[in-house]
C-alpha positions in Angstrom: 152.1 193.1 -12.3 151.4 195.3 -15.3 154.3 196.4 -17.6 154.8 200.1 -18.0 153.3 200.4 -21.5 149.9 198.9 -20.2 149.6 200.9 -17.0 146.9 203.6 -16.9 147.2 206.5 -14.4 147.5 210.3 -14.2 149.9 212.6 -12.3 148.1 215.5 -10.5 150.3 218.0 -8.6 153.1 215.4 -8.1 150.7 212.6 -6.9 150.0 209.5 -8.9 146.3 208.8 -9.4 145.8 205.2 -10.6 143.0 204.6 -13.2 141.1 202.3 -10.8 138.5 199.9 -12.2 135.2 200.5 -10.3 131.7 198.8 -10.1 130.8 200.6 -13.3 133.4 198.4 -15.1 131.9 195.1 -13.9 129.4 194.6 -16.8 132.1 194.7 -19.5 134.4 192.6 -17.4 131.7 189.9 -17.3 131.7 190.0 -21.1 135.5 189.6 -21.2 135.4 186.7 -18.8 132.7 185.0 -20.9 134.9 185.4 -24.0 137.9 183.7 -22.2 135.8 180.9 -20.7 134.4 180.1 -24.1 138.0 179.4 -25.3 138.8 176.9 -22.6 139.9 173.7 -24.3 140.9 175.5 -27.5 144.3 176.6 -28.5 146.3 179.4 -27.0 146.4 181.1 -30.4 142.6 181.2 -30.6 142.4 182.8 -27.1 145.1 185.4 -28.0 143.3 186.3 -31.3 140.0 186.6 -29.5 141.4 188.9 -26.8 143.3 191.0 -29.4 140.2 191.5 -31.6 137.6 191.8 -28.8 135.6 195.0 -29.0 133.9 195.1 -25.7 131.2 197.8 -25.6 131.4 200.4 -22.8 135.0 199.4 -22.0 137.5 202.3 -21.7 140.4 201.4 -24.0 143.2 201.7 -21.5 141.3 199.8 -18.8 140.5 197.1 -21.4 144.2 196.7 -22.2 144.9 196.2 -18.5 142.1 193.7 -18.1 143.3 191.7 -21.1 146.8 191.5 -19.8 145.7 190.2 -16.4 143.2 187.8 -17.9 145.9 186.2 -20.0 147.8 185.4 -16.8 144.8 183.6 -15.2 144.6 180.8 -17.7 147.0 177.9 -18.1 148.6 176.9 -21.4 149.2 173.2 -21.4 150.9 171.1 -24.0 148.4 169.0 -26.0 148.5 165.3 -26.3 151.0 164.4 -29.0 150.7 160.9 -30.5 153.8 161.7 -32.5 156.8 163.9 -31.6 156.5 167.1 -33.7 160.2 167.5 -34.2 160.6 163.9 -35.4 157.5 164.4 -37.7 159.1 167.5 -39.3 162.3 165.7 -39.9 160.5 162.8 -41.7 158.2 165.2 -43.7 161.1 167.4 -44.8 163.0 164.4 -45.9 160.0 163.0 -47.8 159.5 166.4 -49.4 163.1 166.3 -50.7 162.6 162.9 -52.1 159.4 163.8 -54.0 160.7 167.1 -55.3 160.8 167.2 -59.1 161.8 170.1 -61.3 161.6 172.7 -58.5 158.1 171.6 -57.4 156.8 169.0 -55.0 153.5 167.5 -53.9 152.6 168.3 -50.3 150.1 165.4 -50.2 152.6 162.9 -51.5 155.2 164.1 -48.9 152.7 163.6 -46.1 151.7 160.2 -47.4 155.3 159.0 -47.5 155.9 160.4 -44.0 152.8 158.6 -42.8 154.2 155.3 -44.1 157.5 155.8 -42.3 155.8 156.9 -39.1 153.1 154.3 -39.4 150.4 157.0 -39.0 147.6 158.4 -41.1 148.1 161.5 -43.2 145.7 163.3 -40.9 147.8 162.4 -37.8 151.0 163.5 -39.5 149.5 166.8 -40.5 148.0 167.5 -37.0 151.3 166.7 -35.2 153.5 168.7 -37.6 153.4 171.9 -35.6 151.9 170.7 -32.4 154.8 171.9 -30.3 154.4 175.6 -31.2 153.3 177.9 -28.3 150.1 178.8 -30.0 149.1 175.1 -30.2 149.0 174.7 -26.4 145.6 174.1 -24.9 143.8 176.7 -22.8 142.9 175.2 -19.3 141.9 176.4 -15.9 143.4 175.1 -12.7 140.7 177.0 -10.8 137.5 178.8 -11.9 137.9 182.3 -13.4 137.2 185.1 -10.8 134.0 187.1 -10.7 134.0 190.6 -12.3 134.3 192.1 -8.8 137.4 190.0 -8.0 138.9 190.5 -11.5 138.6 194.3 -11.0 140.5 194.1 -7.7 143.2 191.9 -9.3 143.7 194.4 -12.2 143.9 197.3 -9.7 146.5 195.3 -7.7 148.5 194.5 -10.8 148.5 198.2 -11.7 149.9 199.4 -8.4 152.4 196.5 -8.3 153.6 197.7 -11.7 153.9 201.3 -10.4 156.0 200.1 -7.5 158.5 198.7 -10.0 159.3 202.4 -10.7 159.8 203.2 -7.0 163.0 204.7 -5.5 161.8 204.4 -1.9 158.7 202.9 -0.3 157.4 203.7 3.2 154.7 201.6 4.9 153.1 202.6 8.2 151.2 199.6 9.6 148.9 200.0 12.6 148.3 196.7 14.5 148.7 193.1 13.3 151.8 193.9 11.3 153.7 190.7 12.2 152.8 188.9 8.9 153.9 191.9 6.9 157.2 192.2 8.6 157.8 188.4 8.4 157.1 188.4 4.7 159.4 191.4 4.0 162.1 189.6 5.9 161.6 186.2 4.2 161.6 187.9 0.8 165.0 189.4 1.6 163.9 193.0 1.0 166.2 195.9 1.9 164.2 197.2 4.8 164.5 199.1 8.0 161.7 198.6 10.5 160.8 200.8 13.5 158.1 200.4 16.1 156.4 203.2 18.1 153.6 202.0 20.3 151.2 199.9 18.1 152.6 201.3 14.9 155.3 199.7 12.8 157.1 201.7 10.1 158.9 199.9 7.3 161.2 201.8 4.9 162.3 200.0 1.8 164.7 200.7 -1.0 162.8 200.5 -4.3 164.0 198.8 -7.5 165.0 202.1 -9.1 167.5 202.7 -6.3 169.4 199.4 -7.1 172.0 198.6 -9.8 171.4 194.8 -10.1 168.6 192.2 -9.7 166.0 195.0 -10.1 163.4 192.8 -11.8 163.7 190.0 -9.2 163.7 192.6 -6.4 160.7 194.4 -7.9 158.7 191.1 -7.9 159.6 190.4 -4.3 158.5 193.9 -3.2 155.3 193.7 -5.2 154.4 190.6 -3.2 154.0 192.7 -0.1 150.9 194.6 -1.4 148.3 191.8 -1.0 149.3 191.5 2.6 148.7 195.2 3.5 144.9 194.9 4.2 145.5 192.2 6.8 147.0 194.9 9.0 144.4 196.7 11.1 145.3 199.9 9.2 148.1 201.0 6.9 149.4 203.9 4.8 151.9 203.4 1.9 153.9 206.1 0.2 156.2 205.3 -2.7 158.4 207.8 -4.4 158.4 206.8 -8.1 160.4 207.8 -11.1 158.2 208.4 -14.2 160.1 209.3 -17.3 162.7 211.3 -15.5 160.2 213.1 -13.2 159.3 212.1 -9.7 155.8 211.5 -8.3 154.4 209.9 -5.2 152.0 206.9 -5.1 149.9 206.8 -1.9 147.7 203.8 -0.9 145.4 203.1 2.0 142.7 200.6 3.0 140.0 202.5 1.1 141.7 202.0 -2.3 140.1 199.2 -4.4 143.4 197.4 -5.1 143.2 194.4 -2.8 141.6 191.0 -3.4 139.4 189.6 -0.7 141.2 186.3 -0.3 143.9 186.1 2.4 147.5 185.8 1.1 149.2 182.4 1.2 151.9 181.9 3.8 155.4 182.2 2.3 157.9 179.7 3.7 161.7 179.8 3.1 163.1 176.7 1.6 166.6 178.0 2.6 165.6 178.1 6.2 163.9 174.8 6.1 167.0 173.1 4.6 169.2 174.7 7.3 166.9 173.5 10.1 166.9 169.9 8.6 170.7 169.8 8.3 171.2 171.1 11.9 168.8 168.4 13.3 170.4 165.6 11.2 174.1 166.5 11.6 174.3 168.5 14.8 171.8 167.0 17.3 173.5 168.6 20.3 172.3 172.0 18.9 168.8 173.3 19.1 167.0 176.0 17.0 164.1 178.4 17.6 162.6 179.7 14.4 161.4 183.3 14.3 162.3 184.5 17.8 161.0 187.8 19.1 162.3 191.0 17.4 165.1 192.8 19.1 165.2 196.6 19.2 168.5 198.6 18.8 168.7 202.4 18.3 164.9 202.4 17.6 165.3 199.9 14.7 163.7 196.5 14.9 166.0 193.6 14.1 164.4 190.3 13.1 166.5 187.2 13.6 165.6 184.1 11.5 166.8 181.7 14.2 168.0 181.5 17.7 170.7 178.8 18.1 171.6 177.2 21.4 173.5 174.2 22.7 171.1 171.8 24.4 173.3 171.5 27.4 173.4 175.4 27.8 170.0 176.5 26.6 170.3 180.0 28.1 173.2 181.0 25.8 171.7 181.9 22.5 173.1 183.1 19.1 170.8 185.1 16.8 171.2 184.2 13.1 169.9 186.6 10.5 169.9 185.6 6.8 170.2 188.7 4.6 168.5 188.6 1.2 169.0 191.4 -1.2 171.8 193.7 -0.1 174.2 196.5 -1.0 177.5 197.2 0.8 176.1 200.3 2.5 173.0 198.4 3.7 175.3 195.7 5.3 177.4 198.3 7.0 174.4 200.0 8.5 172.8 196.7 9.6 176.0 195.6 11.3 176.3 198.9 13.1 172.7 198.4 14.6 173.6 194.8 15.5 176.7 196.0 17.3 174.5 198.1 19.6 171.9 195.3 20.3 172.1 194.1 23.8 172.0 190.4 24.9 172.7 187.6 22.6 175.5 187.4 19.9 174.6 187.9 16.3 175.6 186.0 13.1 174.8 187.6 9.8 174.7 185.3 6.8 174.8 186.9 3.3 173.8 185.4 0.0 176.6 186.6 -2.3 174.3 186.2 -5.4 171.8 188.8 -4.2 174.2 191.8 -4.2 172.2 194.7 -5.7 175.2 197.1 -5.7 178.2 197.6 -7.9 180.8 196.6 -5.2 181.4 193.3 -3.5 181.3 192.6 0.3 182.7 195.5 2.2 186.1 195.1 3.9 186.1 194.6 7.6 182.6 193.2 8.0 182.1 189.9 9.9 179.5 187.9 7.9 179.1 184.3 6.8 178.9 184.4 3.0 177.1 181.6 1.1 175.7 180.8 -2.3 172.4 178.9 -2.8 172.6 177.0 0.5 173.5 178.0 4.0 175.5 175.3 5.7 174.8 174.7 9.4 178.4 173.6 9.9 179.7 176.9 8.6 177.5 178.9 11.1 178.5 176.6 14.0 182.2 177.1 13.2 181.6 180.9 13.8 179.7 180.2 17.0 182.4 177.9 18.3 185.1 180.4 17.4 187.0 177.8 15.3 188.6 178.7 12.1 187.4 176.4 9.3 189.8 174.0 7.6 190.9 174.9 4.1 187.9 174.2 2.1 187.7 172.7 -1.3 185.3 174.3 -3.8 182.1 172.5 -4.5 182.1 170.2 -7.5 179.1 170.0 -9.8 178.1 166.7 -11.4 177.4 167.6 -15.0 174.7 165.8 -17.0 177.4 163.6 -18.7 177.8 162.0 -15.2 174.1 161.0 -15.1 172.1 158.3 -16.8 169.6 161.0 -17.9 167.0 158.6 -19.2 166.8 156.6 -16.0 163.6 158.2 -14.6 162.2 158.5 -18.1 162.2 154.7 -18.4 160.0 154.4 -15.3 156.2 154.3 -15.8 154.2 157.4 -14.7 153.0 155.6 -11.6 156.6 154.9 -10.3 157.3 156.7 -7.0 160.4 158.2 -8.4 158.4 160.8 -10.3 156.7 162.0 -7.1 160.0 162.2 -5.4 161.5 164.2 -8.3 158.4 166.5 -8.4 159.0 167.5 -4.7 162.7 168.0 -5.1 164.0 171.5 -4.6 167.3 173.3 -5.0 169.2 173.0 -1.7 167.7 169.6 -0.7 170.3 167.2 0.7 171.0 164.0 -1.3 173.5 161.2 -0.9 175.6 159.3 -3.4 175.4 155.6 -2.7 176.8 152.4 -4.3 174.0 150.0 -5.1 175.4 146.9 -6.8 176.8 148.0 -10.2 175.1 151.4 -9.9 176.0 154.7 -8.1 172.6 156.2 -7.1 171.6 159.6 -6.0 169.2 159.2 -3.2 166.9 161.7 -1.4 165.5 161.1 2.1 162.6 159.0 0.7 164.5 157.0 -2.0 166.5 157.2 -5.2 166.0 160.1 -7.6 168.8 159.5 -10.2 171.5 157.1 -11.4 175.0 157.9 -12.6 176.1 156.9 -16.0 179.0 154.5 -16.6 181.3 157.5 -16.9 179.9 159.0 -13.7 180.1 155.7 -11.8 183.8 155.2 -12.9 184.7 158.7 -11.7 182.7 158.8 -8.4 182.7 155.3 -7.1 186.3 155.5 -5.9 185.6 159.0 -4.4 182.5 158.3 -2.4 184.4 158.2 0.8 185.6 161.8 0.3 182.1 163.2 -0.3 181.2 165.4 2.7 177.8 166.6 1.6 175.8 166.6 -1.6 172.8 168.6 -2.5 170.5 169.5 -5.4 171.8 172.5 -7.3 168.8 172.6 -9.7 166.2 170.3 -11.2 165.9 170.2 -15.0 163.1 168.9 -17.1 164.0 166.6 -20.0 161.8 165.9 -22.9 161.4 162.7 -25.0 162.7 164.6 -28.0 166.1 165.2 -26.3 166.9 161.5 -26.1 168.5 159.8 -29.1 166.1 158.3 -31.6 167.4 154.8 -30.9 166.5 155.1 -27.2 163.1 156.8 -27.4 161.2 153.5 -27.7 162.4 152.6 -24.1 160.9 155.7 -22.5 157.7 155.4 -20.6 156.9 159.1 -20.2 157.2 162.2 -22.4 158.9 164.4 -19.9 160.7 163.8 -16.6 163.0 165.6 -14.1 166.7 165.2 -13.7 168.5 166.7 -10.7 171.8 168.5 -11.1 173.9 167.7 -8.0 176.6 169.7 -6.3 179.1 167.9 -4.0 181.3 169.2 -1.2 184.5 167.1 -0.6 186.2 166.7 2.7 188.4 169.7 3.7 192.0 169.4 3.0 194.2 169.2 6.2 
């Protein structure tokens, strides 16, 4: 999406009129694409300089600025091959420069020559690697071909309206037919949304980023991701009330506006829901789960459960589980009022405490299952079964000092551990297992990390009290972060290290 200082639009009688790119802009867009394509393989600095200094004839200045911004995001900037580690090269060169300094002056050539002797490299190699880790030295690459001028114009127009939606206080979408994907995506993105259905029309009313106090950037991105899905409804109308410099204006969009690429949007899947379903199947096989059951209507409002839970010996008794994404206390109160009027199955509302967009915490007197990062199936089933949970112990994070952080780095690039680490996501379950003298962290398909001697001594006696373990995050470690004495044992320049969070058995 485009930042505010790049957006081009007018306000006419309270209505926002975007400065759309049209077929008349396609010729100069072709020139801009050719300029970028010619820099593939060069440095990022060369591309940035070329775009900054490009004088494309017939290109309106404000549209050209929007096009340059979008085009920069279509190329990849990859680290170049580095025969020598730049940080280590600089240390050696600066040390050599100090040694050859005489009377306040020094010889650059002599410093590079001495550094080359220490590093066993030529002067040319030393000079080339000296600043090779700067952002501008990254190489320009394409993971897929650049779009055509027609497609680029549509992407620029889409980025423009996505940026304008970042200024919205409220957004209303009326979708006619085939609105299921739109509703599903809004739900999975966790947007603050109320949906109503009348005949073949579904109306969605969203809170905009401007109406929130926290997470406005994250929420704005989530809401902007709805726009590419609008054309896949049979027909739609969008109206957004936007705040522009203290004044208010309305942005209206419909199928005829040139803001939508022709490629269908990719399906969005929730890793949180996937992890919940896997845990339920693994730890609670007597329970079944239906994903995305039919919507339930209450007071004219559509309610979209994420799961329907049922015991396999009593399949007709179902509990509807809804996972709330972004929320405010008032939004929760209203939602729970609607759920209280919904006939049929019982409802369980699960709330991610990190995604509170208001200034207050969870409201008093509401019955919800709070969680952070990962929703535990056991916690939901305790509510279903009406059992009060045992006194819980707070999760324990294994810091990096508990890990042998170079373990994966000493494996060759072809070792399966790198593929396992690449597919690892926050929330994925892992186990801590004693393997000979080691305590290993293992995913479903094999080991992903090893504990250090300190970590082994601490956790080996406690393995029996570990109830669950999961990935909290996955960090990337670079060769330069290892001690100089250990770098020679590394087989790769970068590798992943999981940070693990552990739940201990409840206290009686």
